[in-house]
DSSP file (Angstrom, degrees, kcal/mol; ACC not computed):
  #  RESIDUE AA STRUCTURE BP1 BP2  ACC     N-H-->O    O-->H-N    N-H-->O    O-->H-N    TCO  KAPPA ALPHA  PHI   PSI    X-CA   Y-CA   Z-CA
    1    1 A X              0   0    0      0, 0.0     2,-0.3     0, 0.0     0, 0.0   0.000 360.0 360.0 360.0 129.1   75.1  123.0   71.6
    2    2 A X        -     0   0    0      2,-0.0     2,-0.5     0, 0.0     0, 0.0  -0.810 360.0-139.5-112.2 154.0   76.8  122.2   74.9
    3    3 A X        -     0   0    0     -2,-0.3     2,-0.5     2,-0.0     0, 0.0  -0.928  11.1-152.6-111.7 133.4   78.7  124.5   77.3
    4    4 A X        -     0   0    0     -2,-0.5     2,-0.5     2,-0.0    -2,-0.0  -0.913   6.9-164.8-107.1 130.0   81.8  123.4   79.0
    5    5 A X        -     0   0    0     -2,-0.5     2,-0.5     2,-0.0    -2,-0.0  -0.963   2.1-166.2-115.1 125.4   82.8  125.0   82.3
    6    6 A X        -     0   0    0     -2,-0.5     2,-0.5     2,-0.0    -2,-0.0  -0.950   1.6-168.4-113.4 125.1   86.3  124.6   83.6
    7    7 A X        +     0   0    0     -2,-0.5     2,-0.3     2,-0.0    -2,-0.0  -0.960  12.2 173.1-115.4 123.6   87.0  125.4   87.2
    8    8 A X        -     0   0    0     -2,-0.5     2,-0.3     0, 0.0    -2,-0.0  -0.947  29.5-122.5-129.1 149.9   90.6  125.6   88.4
    9    9 A X        -     0   0    0     -2,-0.3     2,-0.2     1,-0.1    -2,-0.0  -0.676  37.1-105.9 -85.6 144.6   92.3  126.7   91.6
   10   10 A X    >   -     0   0    0     -2,-0.3     3,-1.3     1,-0.1    -1,-0.1  -0.474  20.1-135.0 -68.6 139.6   94.9  129.5   91.3
   11   11 A X  T 3  S+     0   0    0      1,-0.3    -1,-0.1    -2,-0.2    -2,-0.0   0.784 104.3  54.1 -67.4 -26.8   98.5  128.2   91.7
   12   12 A X  T 3  S+     0   0    0      2,-0.0    -1,-0.3     0, 0.0    -2,-0.1   0.191  78.5 143.2 -93.9  18.3   99.3  131.0   94.1
   13   13 A X    <   -     0   0    0     -3,-1.3     2,-0.2     1,-0.1     3,-0.0  -0.313  53.5-117.3 -61.6 137.3   96.5  130.2   96.4
   14   14 A X        -     0   0    0      1,-0.1     2,-0.2    -2,-0.0    -1,-0.1  -0.526  29.8-108.5 -77.1 140.8   97.3  130.7  100.1
   15   15 A X        -     0   0    0     -2,-0.2     2,-0.5     1,-0.1    -1,-0.1  -0.465  32.8-113.5 -68.6 138.0   97.2  127.6  102.3
   16   16 A X        +     0   0    0     -2,-0.2    -1,-0.1     1,-0.2     3,-0.1  -0.638  39.9 175.2 -76.1 120.8   94.2  127.5  104.7
   17   17 A X        +     0   0    0     -2,-0.5     2,-0.3     1,-0.1    -1,-0.2   0.608  52.5  27.8-107.7 -14.2   95.8  127.8  108.2
   18   18 A X  S  > S-     0   0    0      1,-0.1     4,-2.3     0, 0.0     5,-0.2  -0.943  78.6-103.1-147.4 165.7   92.9  128.1  110.6
   19   19 A X  H  > S+     0   0    0     -2,-0.3     4,-2.8     1,-0.2     5,-0.2   0.895 118.2  52.2 -58.3 -44.8   89.3  127.2  111.1
   20   20 A X  H  > S+     0   0    0      1,-0.2     4,-2.4     2,-0.2    -1,-0.2   0.895 110.4  49.7 -60.9 -36.9   87.9  130.7  110.3
   21   21 A X  H  > S+     0   0    0      2,-0.2     4,-2.4     1,-0.2    -1,-0.2   0.908 111.4  48.6 -66.1 -40.9   89.9  130.6  107.1
   22   22 A X  H  X S+     0   0    0     -4,-2.3     4,-2.3     2,-0.2    -2,-0.2   0.918 111.5  49.2 -64.5 -44.0   88.5  127.2  106.2
   23   23 A X  H  X S+     0   0    0     -4,-2.8     4,-2.0     1,-0.2    -2,-0.2   0.920 111.8  49.0 -61.5 -44.0   84.9  128.3  107.0
   24   24 A X  H  X S+     0   0    0     -4,-2.4     4,-2.1    -5,-0.2    -1,-0.2   0.904 109.8  52.0 -62.6 -41.3   85.3  131.4  104.9
   25   25 A X  H  X S+     0   0    0     -4,-2.4     4,-2.5     1,-0.2    -1,-0.2   0.901 108.0  51.6 -62.3 -41.1   86.7  129.3  102.0
   26   26 A X  H  X S+     0   0    0     -4,-2.3     4,-2.3     1,-0.2    -1,-0.2   0.887 108.8  50.9 -62.9 -38.3   83.7  127.0  102.2
   27   27 A X  H  X S+     0   0    0     -4,-2.0     4,-1.9     2,-0.2    -1,-0.2   0.882 110.0  49.6 -66.6 -37.5   81.4  130.0  102.0
   28   28 A X  H  X S+     0   0    0     -4,-2.1     4,-2.1     2,-0.2    -2,-0.2   0.916 110.7  50.0 -65.0 -43.0   83.2  131.3   98.9
   29   29 A X  H  X S+     0   0    0     -4,-2.5     4,-2.7     1,-0.2    -2,-0.2   0.895 107.7  54.0 -62.8 -39.4   82.9  127.8   97.4
   30   30 A X  H  X S+     0   0    0     -4,-2.3     4,-2.2     1,-0.2    -1,-0.2   0.908 107.8  49.9 -60.9 -41.7   79.2  127.8   98.1
   31   31 A X  H  X S+     0   0    0     -4,-1.9     4,-2.0     2,-0.2    -1,-0.2   0.902 110.5  50.2 -63.6 -40.2   78.8  131.1   96.3
   32   32 A X  H  X S+     0   0    0     -4,-2.1     4,-2.5     1,-0.2    -2,-0.2   0.921 109.4  51.0 -62.9 -43.8   80.7  129.7   93.3
   33   33 A X  H  X S+     0   0    0     -4,-2.7     4,-2.4     1,-0.2    -1,-0.2   0.888 109.0  50.9 -62.3 -39.0   78.5  126.6   93.2
   34   34 A X  H  X S+     0   0    0     -4,-2.2     4,-2.3     2,-0.2    -1,-0.2   0.882 109.0  51.1 -67.2 -36.8   75.3  128.8   93.3
   35   35 A X  H  X S+     0   0    0     -4,-2.0     4,-1.5     2,-0.2    -2,-0.2   0.924 111.3  48.1 -64.6 -42.5   76.7  130.9   90.4
   36   36 A X  H  X S+     0   0    0     -4,-2.5     4,-0.9     1,-0.2    -2,-0.2   0.895 109.9  53.1 -62.5 -39.3   77.3  127.7   88.4
   37   37 A X  H >< S+     0   0    0     -4,-2.4     3,-0.8     1,-0.2    -2,-0.2   0.917 107.4  50.5 -62.5 -43.2   73.8  126.5   89.3
   38   38 A X  H 3< S+     0   0    0     -4,-2.3    -1,-0.2     1,-0.2    -2,-0.2   0.836 110.9  50.1 -63.8 -30.9   72.3  129.7   88.0
   39   39 A X  H 3< S+     0   0    0     -4,-1.5    -1,-0.2    -5,-0.2    -2,-0.2   0.634  90.5 102.5 -81.6 -13.8   74.3  129.2   84.8
   40   40 A X    <<  -     0   0    0     -4,-0.9    -3,-0.0    -3,-0.8    -4,-0.0  -0.476  52.5-165.2 -76.5 138.9   73.2  125.6   84.3
   41   41 A X  S    S+     0   0    0     -2,-0.2     2,-0.5     5,-0.0    -1,-0.1   0.481  70.7  85.9 -94.6  -6.1   70.5  124.8   81.8
   42   42 A X     >  -     0   0    0      1,-0.1     4,-2.6    -5,-0.1     5,-0.2  -0.864  67.4-153.0-101.5 122.5   70.0  121.3   83.2
   43   43 A X  H  > S+     0   0    0     -2,-0.5     4,-2.6     1,-0.2     5,-0.2   0.855  95.2  52.4 -63.9 -36.6   67.6  121.1   86.2
   44   44 A X  H  > S+     0   0    0      2,-0.2     4,-2.4     1,-0.2    -1,-0.2   0.936 112.0  45.0 -66.4 -45.7   69.3  118.1   87.7
   45   45 A X  H  > S+     0   0    0      2,-0.2     4,-2.6     1,-0.2     5,-0.2   0.920 112.4  53.0 -63.2 -43.2   72.7  119.7   87.6
   46   46 A X  H  X S+     0   0    0     -4,-2.6     4,-2.3     1,-0.2    -2,-0.2   0.944 110.9  46.1 -55.7 -50.5   71.2  122.9   89.0
   47   47 A X  H  X S+     0   0    0     -4,-2.6     4,-2.4     1,-0.2    -1,-0.2   0.890 112.1  50.5 -63.0 -40.6   69.6  121.0   91.9
   48   48 A X  H  X S+     0   0    0     -4,-2.4     4,-2.4     2,-0.2    -1,-0.2   0.906 111.5  48.0 -64.2 -41.8   72.8  119.1   92.7
   49   49 A X  H  X S+     0   0    0     -4,-2.6     4,-2.3     2,-0.2    -2,-0.2   0.897 112.1  48.9 -67.0 -40.0   74.9  122.2   92.7
   50   50 A X  H  X S+     0   0    0     -4,-2.3     4,-2.1    -5,-0.2    -2,-0.2   0.906 111.8  49.6 -65.2 -40.9   72.5  124.0   95.0
   51   51 A X  H  X S+     0   0    0     -4,-2.4     4,-1.8     2,-0.2    -2,-0.2   0.914 111.3  48.7 -63.7 -42.5   72.4  121.0   97.3
   52   52 A X  H  X S+     0   0    0     -4,-2.4     4,-2.0     1,-0.2    -2,-0.2   0.885 108.8  53.5 -64.7 -38.9   76.2  120.9   97.4
   53   53 A X  H  X S+     0   0    0     -4,-2.3     4,-2.3     1,-0.2    -1,-0.2   0.898 106.9  52.6 -61.7 -40.0   76.3  124.7   98.1
   54   54 A X  H  X S+     0   0    0     -4,-2.1     4,-2.4     1,-0.2    -1,-0.2   0.877 107.4  51.4 -62.7 -37.8   74.0  124.1  101.1
   55   55 A X  H  X S+     0   0    0     -4,-1.8     4,-2.6     2,-0.2    -1,-0.2   0.875 108.1  52.0 -67.1 -36.8   76.3  121.4  102.4
   56   56 A X  H  X S+     0   0    0     -4,-2.0     4,-2.5     2,-0.2    -2,-0.2   0.923 110.1  49.1 -63.0 -43.4   79.2  123.8  102.1
   57   57 A X  H  X S+     0   0    0     -4,-2.3     4,-2.3     2,-0.2    -2,-0.2   0.921 112.3  47.8 -60.4 -44.5   77.2  126.4  104.1
   58   58 A X  H  X S+     0   0    0     -4,-2.4     4,-2.3     2,-0.2    -2,-0.2   0.901 111.7  49.7 -65.2 -41.2   76.4  123.8  106.8
   59   59 A X  H  X S+     0   0    0     -4,-2.6     4,-2.5     2,-0.2    -1,-0.2   0.910 110.4  50.7 -64.2 -41.4   80.0  122.7  107.0
   60   60 A X  H  X S+     0   0    0     -4,-2.5     4,-2.5     1,-0.2    -2,-0.2   0.915 110.4  49.6 -61.9 -42.6   81.1  126.3  107.4
   61   61 A X  H  X S+     0   0    0     -4,-2.3     4,-2.4     1,-0.2    -2,-0.2   0.902 111.2  49.2 -63.4 -40.8   78.6  126.8  110.2
   62   62 A X  H  X S+     0   0    0     -4,-2.3     4,-2.5     2,-0.2    -2,-0.2   0.897 111.5  49.1 -65.2 -40.2   79.7  123.7  112.0
   63   63 A X  H  X S+     0   0    0     -4,-2.5     4,-2.9     2,-0.2     5,-0.2   0.913 111.8  48.8 -65.8 -42.5   83.4  124.7  111.7
   64   64 A X  H  X S+     0   0    0     -4,-2.5     4,-2.7     2,-0.2    -2,-0.2   0.927 113.1  47.1 -63.2 -44.6   82.6  128.2  113.0
   65   65 A X  H  X S+     0   0    0     -4,-2.4     4,-1.9     2,-0.2    -2,-0.2   0.910 114.4  47.5 -63.1 -41.9   80.6  126.7  116.0
   66   66 A X  H  X S+     0   0    0     -4,-2.5     4,-1.9     2,-0.2    -2,-0.2   0.928 113.2  47.9 -64.5 -45.5   83.4  124.3  116.7
   67   67 A X  H  X S+     0   0    0     -4,-2.9     4,-2.5     1,-0.2    -2,-0.2   0.906 110.7  50.9 -63.1 -42.8   86.1  127.0  116.5
   68   68 A X  H  X S+     0   0    0     -4,-2.7     4,-2.0     1,-0.2    -1,-0.2   0.858 106.9  55.2 -65.9 -33.7   84.1  129.3  118.7
   69   69 A X  H  <>S+     0   0    0     -4,-1.9     5,-3.2     2,-0.2    -1,-0.2   0.914 109.9  45.7 -62.9 -42.4   83.7  126.5  121.3
   70   70 A X  H ><5S+     0   0    0     -4,-1.9     3,-1.5     3,-0.2    -2,-0.2   0.909 111.3  52.7 -65.2 -41.2   87.5  126.1  121.4
   71   71 A X  H 3<5S+     0   0    0     -4,-2.5    -1,-0.2     1,-0.3    -2,-0.2   0.861 109.5  49.2 -63.8 -34.6   88.0  129.8  121.6
   72   72 A X  T 3<5S-     0   0    0     -4,-2.0    -1,-0.3    -5,-0.2    -2,-0.2   0.348 124.3-101.5 -89.2   6.9   85.6  129.9  124.6
   73   73 A X  T < 5S+     0   0    0     -3,-1.5    -3,-0.2     1,-0.3    -2,-0.1   0.581  74.5 140.3  89.5  10.4   87.3  127.1  126.4
   74   74 A X      < -     0   0    0     -5,-3.2     2,-0.3    -6,-0.2    -1,-0.3  -0.446  50.6-116.1 -80.1 161.1   84.9  124.3  125.6
   75   75 A X        -     0   0    0     -2,-0.1     2,-0.2     1,-0.0    -1,-0.1  -0.691  23.1-125.9 -99.7 155.6   86.2  120.9  124.7
   76   76 A X        -     0   0    0     -2,-0.3    -1,-0.0     2,-0.3   -10,-0.0  -0.504  12.1-131.0 -92.6 161.0   85.8  119.1  121.4
   77   77 A X  S    S+     0   0    0     -2,-0.2     2,-0.3     2,-0.1    -1,-0.1   0.531  91.2  83.7 -82.9  -8.9   84.4  115.7  120.6
   78   78 A X  S    S-     0   0    0      0, 0.0     2,-0.4     0, 0.0    -2,-0.3  -0.689  73.1-143.9 -94.0 149.4   87.5  115.1  118.6
   79   79 A X        -     0   0    0     -2,-0.3     2,-0.4     2,-0.0    -2,-0.1  -0.864  21.1-106.9-116.2 148.3   90.7  114.0  120.2
   80   80 A X    >>  -     0   0    0     -2,-0.4     3,-1.3     1,-0.2     4,-0.7  -0.586  27.7-139.0 -68.3 124.8   94.3  114.9  119.4
   81   81 A X  G >4 S+     0   0    0     -2,-0.4     3,-0.7     1,-0.3    -1,-0.2   0.830 101.9  55.9 -58.3 -33.7   95.8  111.8  117.8
   82   82 A X  G 34 S+     0   0    0      1,-0.2    -1,-0.3     3,-0.0    -2,-0.0   0.759 104.0  54.4 -71.0 -23.5   99.0  112.2  119.7
   83   83 A X  G <4 S+     0   0    0     -3,-1.3     2,-0.5     2,-0.1    -1,-0.2   0.613  88.3  92.1 -85.9 -12.8   97.1  112.1  123.0
   84   84 A X    <<  -     0   0    0     -4,-0.7     2,-0.4    -3,-0.7    -5,-0.0  -0.722  67.2-148.8 -87.9 125.3   95.4  108.8  122.3
   85   85 A X        -     0   0    0     -2,-0.5     2,-0.5     2,-0.0    -2,-0.1  -0.757  12.6-128.3 -93.3 137.7   97.2  105.7  123.6
   86   86 A X              0   0    0     -2,-0.4    -1,-0.0     1,-0.1    -2,-0.0  -0.713 360.0 360.0 -82.7 129.2   96.9  102.5  121.7
   87   87 A X              0   0    0     -2,-0.5    -1,-0.1     0, 0.0    -2,-0.0   0.416 360.0 360.0-104.6 360.0   95.9   99.6  124.1
C-alpha cells in the first residue's frame, strides 16, 4: 500500500515583497518539509527531505544576514543590474 501526498500552494497566497518575508517563507517551508519527512516510511526520502529543510534554513539565515547588512548600511556583493555598464 502506498501513500500519495499532494502539496499545493494556496491561490490567494500573498506575493513575497521583502527579504524578511522571503526568509520567513523559507522557514515555513522547512517546517513543512520536516513534517513530510516524519510522515515518510522511506528512509531515503526522509533523509532527502531533512537535507532540503536544512538548506531552506541556511538560505533563510543567509537572507536575514544579507538584509540586516543592507539595513545597517553595509554593501552587498550583488550589484544592481541597472548600475552595471556593458563594455
